[in-house]
C-alpha positions as CSV (number, residue, x, y, z in Angstrom):
1,M,-10.9,-32.8,37.1
2,I,-9.6,-29.2,36.6
3,D,-12.4,-26.9,36.4
4,D,-11.1,-23.5,35.0
5,H,-12.2,-21.0,32.6
6,S,-15.6,-21.3,30.6
7,K,-15.4,-23.2,27.5
8,G,-13.8,-21.5,24.8
9,T,-12.4,-18.4,26.9
10,S,-8.6,-19.6,27.3
11,C,-8.2,-19.0,23.4
12,S,-9.3,-15.2,23.6
13,I,-7.6,-14.6,26.9
14,H,-4.2,-16.5,26.1
15,G,-4.2,-16.2,22.2
16,G,-0.4,-15.6,21.9
17,S,0.1,-19.2,20.7
18,R,-2.6,-20.4,17.8
19,V,-3.4,-24.1,17.0
20,N,-2.2,-25.3,13.8
21,E,-5.6,-26.8,12.3
22,T,-3.8,-27.7,9.2
23,L,-1.3,-30.2,10.6
24,E,0.6,-32.8,8.5
25,C,0.5,-36.3,10.3
26,P,3.5,-38.0,11.1
27,V,4.1,-40.8,8.5
28,K,5.4,-44.2,9.5
29,K,8.8,-44.4,7.8
30,T,10.4,-47.9,6.8
31,I,13.3,-49.0,8.4
32,T,16.1,-50.4,6.6
33,G,19.0,-52.2,8.0
34,S,18.5,-51.2,11.6
35,M,16.4,-54.3,12.4
36,P,17.6,-57.5,10.5
37,G,15.7,-60.4,11.3
38,A,13.6,-58.5,13.8
39,A,11.0,-60.5,15.8
40,A,8.7,-59.6,18.4
41,I,9.2,-61.3,21.8
42,T,6.1,-62.1,23.8
43,T,5.1,-64.2,27.1
44,G,1.7,-65.3,25.1
45,R,0.6,-66.3,21.8
46,H,1.7,-64.2,18.6
47,E,-1.3,-63.7,16.4
48,N,-1.5,-62.3,12.9
49,V,-0.7,-58.7,14.0
50,A,-1.1,-57.4,10.4
51,D,-4.8,-58.6,10.5
52,A,-5.5,-57.5,14.0
53,T,-4.1,-54.0,13.3
54,A,-6.5,-53.6,10.4
55,S,-9.4,-54.7,12.9
56,A,-8.3,-52.0,15.2
57,N,-8.6,-49.6,12.5
58,K,-12.4,-50.0,12.2
59,P,-14.6,-47.3,13.6
60,D,-16.2,-49.4,16.2
61,A,-12.8,-50.7,17.6
62,G,-12.1,-50.5,21.1
63,R,-11.9,-47.1,22.9
64,V,-8.4,-45.9,24.1
65,A,-7.9,-43.7,27.0
66,V,-4.7,-41.8,26.3
67,L,-3.1,-41.1,29.7
68,M,-1.0,-38.0,29.4
69,C,0.9,-36.8,32.2
70,T,2.0,-32.9,31.6
71,Y,4.6,-30.5,33.6
72,N,5.8,-27.5,31.9
73,G,5.3,-28.8,28.5
74,Q,4.4,-25.9,26.3
75,G,7.5,-26.3,23.9
76,F,6.5,-29.7,22.6
77,L,2.8,-30.3,23.9
78,E,1.0,-29.3,20.4
79,K,2.8,-31.4,18.3
80,Q,2.2,-34.5,20.5
81,L,-1.7,-33.5,20.7
82,Q,-1.7,-33.2,16.8
83,S,0.0,-36.7,16.2
84,I,-2.8,-38.2,18.5
85,Q,-5.3,-36.6,16.4
86,C,-3.9,-38.3,13.3
87,Q,-4.1,-41.6,14.7
88,S,-5.5,-44.2,12.2
89,H,-7.5,-45.7,15.3
90,G,-9.7,-42.8,15.8
91,N,-11.6,-44.1,18.9
92,W,-9.5,-42.3,21.7
93,H,-9.9,-39.8,24.5
94,V,-7.0,-37.8,25.7
95,A,-7.1,-37.2,29.7
96,I,-4.3,-34.8,30.9
97,S,-3.1,-35.0,34.4
98,D,-1.0,-31.8,35.0
99,D,1.5,-31.7,37.9
100,G,1.2,-27.8,38.6
101,S,2.7,-26.5,35.6
102,S,3.7,-22.7,35.7
103,D,4.0,-22.2,31.9
104,A,1.4,-22.2,29.2
105,T,0.7,-25.8,29.3
106,L,-2.6,-25.8,30.7
107,N,-3.8,-22.9,28.2
108,I,-2.6,-25.2,25.3
109,A,-4.7,-28.2,27.0
110,N,-7.8,-26.0,27.1
111,R,-7.4,-24.8,23.8
112,Y,-7.6,-28.2,22.4
113,R,-10.4,-29.2,25.0
114,Y,-12.4,-26.3,23.3
115,L,-11.6,-27.1,19.9
116,W,-11.9,-31.1,20.0
117,G,-14.5,-31.2,22.4
118,E,-14.8,-32.8,26.1
119,D,-15.5,-35.9,24.6
120,K,-11.7,-36.1,23.1
121,V,-9.9,-34.3,25.8
122,S,-10.4,-33.8,29.6
123,L,-8.1,-32.1,32.2
124,W,-7.1,-33.4,35.6
125,Q,-5.1,-32.3,38.5
126,G,-2.0,-34.5,39.1
127,P,-0.7,-35.4,42.8
128,C,2.3,-33.1,42.3
129,Q,4.5,-35.8,43.4
130,G,6.8,-36.8,40.5
131,F,6.2,-38.3,37.2
132,A,5.8,-42.1,38.2
133,R,3.3,-41.1,40.8
134,N,1.5,-38.9,38.3
135,F,1.3,-41.8,35.8
136,L,0.6,-44.4,38.6
137,S,-2.4,-42.5,40.0
138,F,-3.9,-41.5,36.5
139,I,-4.3,-45.4,35.7
140,C,-5.7,-46.1,38.9
141,N,-8.4,-43.1,38.4
142,R,-11.8,-45.0,38.5
143,Q,-13.5,-42.0,37.0
144,L,-11.8,-42.8,33.6
145,H,-13.5,-45.6,31.6
146,A,-12.1,-47.2,28.2
147,D,-11.3,-50.7,26.8
148,Y,-7.4,-49.9,26.5
149,F,-5.3,-47.4,28.3
150,A,-2.0,-45.9,26.7
151,W,0.5,-43.8,28.9
152,C,1.6,-40.9,26.9
153,D,4.4,-38.4,27.4
154,Q,4.1,-34.7,26.6
155,D,6.8,-34.3,24.3
156,D,6.9,-37.2,22.1
157,I,5.3,-37.7,18.5
158,W,3.3,-40.8,17.7
159,D,3.1,-42.0,14.3
160,Q,-0.3,-42.8,12.7
161,G,-0.5,-46.6,13.4
162,K,0.5,-46.2,17.1
163,L,-2.9,-46.8,18.7
164,A,-3.8,-49.4,15.9
165,A,-0.7,-51.5,16.3
166,A,-1.2,-51.8,20.0
167,V,-5.0,-52.5,20.0
168,G,-4.6,-54.8,17.2
169,W,-2.3,-57.1,19.3
170,L,-4.2,-56.6,22.5
171,S,-7.7,-57.6,21.1
172,T,-6.3,-60.9,20.5
173,V,-5.9,-61.6,24.3
174,A,-8.7,-62.7,26.5
175,Q,-10.3,-59.9,28.0
176,D,-9.7,-61.4,31.5
177,V,-5.8,-62.0,31.0
178,P,-3.9,-58.7,32.0
179,A,-2.0,-57.8,28.8
180,L,0.7,-55.3,28.2
181,Y,1.9,-54.0,24.7
182,L,5.2,-52.1,24.5
183,G,7.8,-51.5,22.1
184,R,10.9,-50.0,20.5
185,T,11.1,-46.1,20.1
186,E,12.7,-43.8,17.2
187,L,15.0,-41.3,19.0
188,I,14.6,-37.8,17.8
189,S,16.6,-34.6,18.8
190,E,15.0,-31.5,20.5
191,G,14.3,-30.1,17.2
192,G,13.0,-33.3,15.8
193,E,15.9,-34.9,13.9
194,P,16.4,-38.6,14.0
195,M,19.0,-39.9,16.3
196,G,18.6,-43.5,15.8
197,Y,16.4,-46.1,17.7
198,S,16.4,-47.7,21.2
199,P,18.0,-51.0,21.6
200,L,16.4,-54.1,20.0
201,F,15.4,-56.6,22.4
202,R,15.4,-60.6,21.2
203,R,15.1,-62.5,24.4
204,P,11.6,-63.4,25.7
205,A,9.6,-60.7,27.9
206,S,9.4,-62.5,31.3
207,F,9.2,-61.8,35.0
208,T,12.7,-63.0,35.6
209,N,13.8,-60.5,32.9
210,A,11.6,-57.7,34.7
211,L,13.2,-58.5,38.2
212,V,16.5,-56.8,36.6
213,Q,15.3,-54.8,33.6
214,N,12.5,-52.7,32.1
215,I,12.4,-53.4,28.4
216,G,9.7,-51.1,27.4
217,G,9.3,-47.2,28.1
218,G,5.9,-46.2,29.4
219,N,5.5,-43.8,26.4
220,T,5.1,-47.0,24.2
221,M,3.0,-48.9,26.8
222,V,-1.1,-49.5,26.3
223,L,-2.8,-52.1,28.7
224,N,-5.9,-53.7,28.7
225,R,-8.7,-53.6,31.2
226,A,-7.6,-56.5,33.0
227,A,-3.9,-55.1,33.4
228,R,-5.5,-51.7,34.5
229,A,-7.6,-53.7,37.1
230,L,-4.3,-55.2,38.2
231,L,-2.6,-52.0,38.8
232,Q,-5.6,-50.6,40.7
233,E,-5.6,-53.6,42.9
234,A,-2.0,-53.2,43.7
235,G,-2.7,-49.4,44.5
236,E,-1.5,-46.1,43.5
237,H,0.3,-45.4,46.8
238,L,3.0,-47.9,46.6
239,H,6.6,-46.8,46.6
240,I,7.8,-47.4,43.1
241,V,10.9,-46.9,41.1
242,S,8.9,-46.1,37.9
243,H,5.2,-46.7,36.6
244,D,6.5,-48.6,33.5
245,W,9.0,-51.0,35.2
246,W,6.0,-51.8,37.6
247,A,3.9,-52.3,34.8
248,Y,6.3,-54.6,33.3
249,L,7.0,-56.7,36.9
250,L,3.4,-57.2,37.8
251,I,1.9,-58.2,34.5
252,T,4.4,-60.9,34.0
253,G,4.4,-61.7,37.8
254,V,0.9,-62.8,37.5
255,G,1.3,-64.9,34.5
256,G,-0.1,-61.9,31.9
257,Q,0.8,-61.5,28.5
258,V,3.5,-59.0,27.3
259,F,4.3,-58.2,23.5
260,Y,7.2,-56.3,22.6
261,D,7.0,-54.7,19.2
262,P,10.0,-54.2,17.3
263,R,8.4,-51.7,15.0
264,P,9.2,-48.0,16.5
265,Y,5.8,-46.1,16.6
266,V,6.9,-43.3,19.2
267,R,9.6,-40.6,18.1
268,Y,11.0,-40.4,21.5
269,R,12.3,-36.8,22.0
270,Q,16.1,-36.4,23.7
271,H,16.4,-33.0,25.3
272,G,17.7,-31.2,28.3
273,G,14.3,-31.5,30.2
274,N,13.8,-35.1,30.0
275,L,13.3,-36.8,33.3
276,V,14.3,-40.2,31.8
277,G,16.1,-40.3,28.4
278,A,17.1,-43.2,26.3
279,N,19.5,-45.7,27.4
280,S,21.3,-46.6,24.1
281,S,24.2,-44.2,23.9
282,W,27.7,-45.3,25.7
283,A,27.5,-41.9,27.5
284,A,23.9,-43.2,29.2
285,R,25.7,-46.7,29.8
286,M,28.6,-44.8,31.5
287,V,25.9,-43.2,33.6
288,R,24.3,-46.3,34.6
289,L,27.8,-47.8,35.6
290,R,28.4,-45.1,37.9
291,M,24.8,-45.6,39.6
292,L,25.8,-49.3,39.8
293,F,28.8,-48.5,42.1
294,K,26.8,-45.9,44.2
295,G,24.5,-48.8,44.8
296,R,21.4,-47.2,42.9
297,F,20.6,-50.4,41.1
298,R,20.5,-52.5,44.6
299,S,18.1,-49.6,45.9
300,W,15.7,-50.1,42.8
301,N,15.7,-53.8,43.4
302,Q,14.8,-53.5,46.9
303,I,12.2,-51.2,46.2
304,N,10.7,-53.5,43.4
305,I,10.8,-56.6,45.7
306,A,9.0,-54.5,48.5
307,G,6.2,-53.8,46.0
308,L,5.9,-57.3,44.9
309,E,5.6,-58.6,48.3
310,T,2.4,-56.8,48.6
311,V,0.9,-58.6,45.8
312,R,2.8,-61.9,46.5
313,H,-0.4,-63.8,46.5
314,R,-1.5,-62.7,42.9
315,L,1.9,-64.2,41.6
316,T,2.0,-67.5,39.7
317,E,3.8,-70.3,42.0
318,E,6.7,-70.3,39.5
319,N,7.4,-66.6,39.9
320,R,6.9,-66.6,43.9
321,I,9.9,-69.1,43.5
322,A,11.8,-67.1,41.2
323,L,11.3,-64.1,43.6
324,D,12.5,-65.9,46.5
325,R,15.4,-66.9,44.9
326,F,16.4,-63.7,43.7
327,K,15.8,-62.3,47.1
328,A,18.1,-65.2,48.8
329,M,20.9,-64.7,46.0
330,R,21.2,-60.9,47.3
331,A,21.6,-61.6,50.8
332,Q,24.3,-64.5,50.2
333,G,28.2,-64.0,50.4
334,L,30.4,-63.7,47.1
335,A,30.2,-67.5,46.1
336,G,26.8,-67.8,47.0
337,R,25.9,-65.0,45.0
338,L,27.8,-66.1,41.7
339,L,26.4,-69.7,42.2
340,N,23.0,-68.6,42.9
341,L,22.8,-65.9,40.1
342,K,22.4,-68.4,37.2
343,R,20.0,-70.5,39.5
344,S,17.6,-67.6,40.2
345,G,17.0,-67.5,36.5
346,V,17.4,-63.7,36.3
347,Y,18.7,-62.2,33.1
348,R,19.0,-59.1,30.9
349,Q,18.4,-58.8,27.1
350,T,22.1,-58.2,26.1
351,L,25.4,-59.7,26.7
352,L,26.6,-56.3,27.7
353,G,23.7,-56.1,30.2
354,N,24.4,-59.6,31.7
355,L,28.1,-58.9,32.3
356,G,26.9,-55.8,34.0
357,L,24.4,-58.2,36.1
358,I,27.5,-60.3,36.8
359,M,29.5,-57.3,38.2
360,A,26.7,-56.1,40.3
361,A,26.7,-59.4,41.9
362,V,30.4,-59.6,42.4
363,I,30.4,-56.1,44.4
364,R,27.0,-56.8,46.0
365,E,25.1,-54.2,44.2
366,I,22.4,-56.3,42.8
């Protein structure tokens, strides 16, 4: 943990930015027309999520470690912290891993640690090796103890029911089964204005989908202890593309359960400082297409495959076969790639995404 100024001194030393203690909590908005017939996709059973969410709001419900990774986030950090304070599920602790901020991020974090108490906020030093390494190393930190673990970006805004919805579903899964809750997001501008929603996915969450696509941002993900233990076992020093894609791959790979919530509980801020932005616009699609032709997609797949090979013994037999078929298909000639693309069972969530997958196979960039 970061050991800095004595308790309470940061507010008087760096008093230029005051905490708004009379905040208005974000209210969950009703979405009309954007999700006709929306249904969650899951690799496991689908319980009555409304009932489970109600149980998650009880004072003795499971404790959530909110794992926030920060880097020069002074512009938006307070709004995110305040939205966490407003959660209907109140049994949480915000652990902040800072990756070497040079702005007022640490001052803001320390003020909230003073105001809320160390039972609610702790501050840690990140590895300073990029956002993915920060998030992965943080969830592997054995000094952090909780029933559930939620990754958290510094610049989003959470609706009040975000943690309750996640805990509500996770509590229906047996404790020894790795489980991952993730979902859709509402997109907002730098100033907080609504910009639409991330894509709505309808096909099942599965390992064969995870091999070629990540369907949930880390800012929506909440994991149970069994999933966290699995990530710890795999290790924090793996070379990964992103922490969230790795979690989706690993948990589906071992036969764990994944729940995709079509209701957006995270307001995902889009601005120039985003390391990873939304992928729903045509401009974003063109960026991904250029990356495809530059070999980025193939490189990512290779990194993911290498990571999966280190935990091959933990994969289900069915998923080991799927991984082997995917690897073999990538090494074949054009005819073999196209023939075995379907046999491998891999798929993306949308028609356009699957057409891109076929294109990648044609130009050997899969």
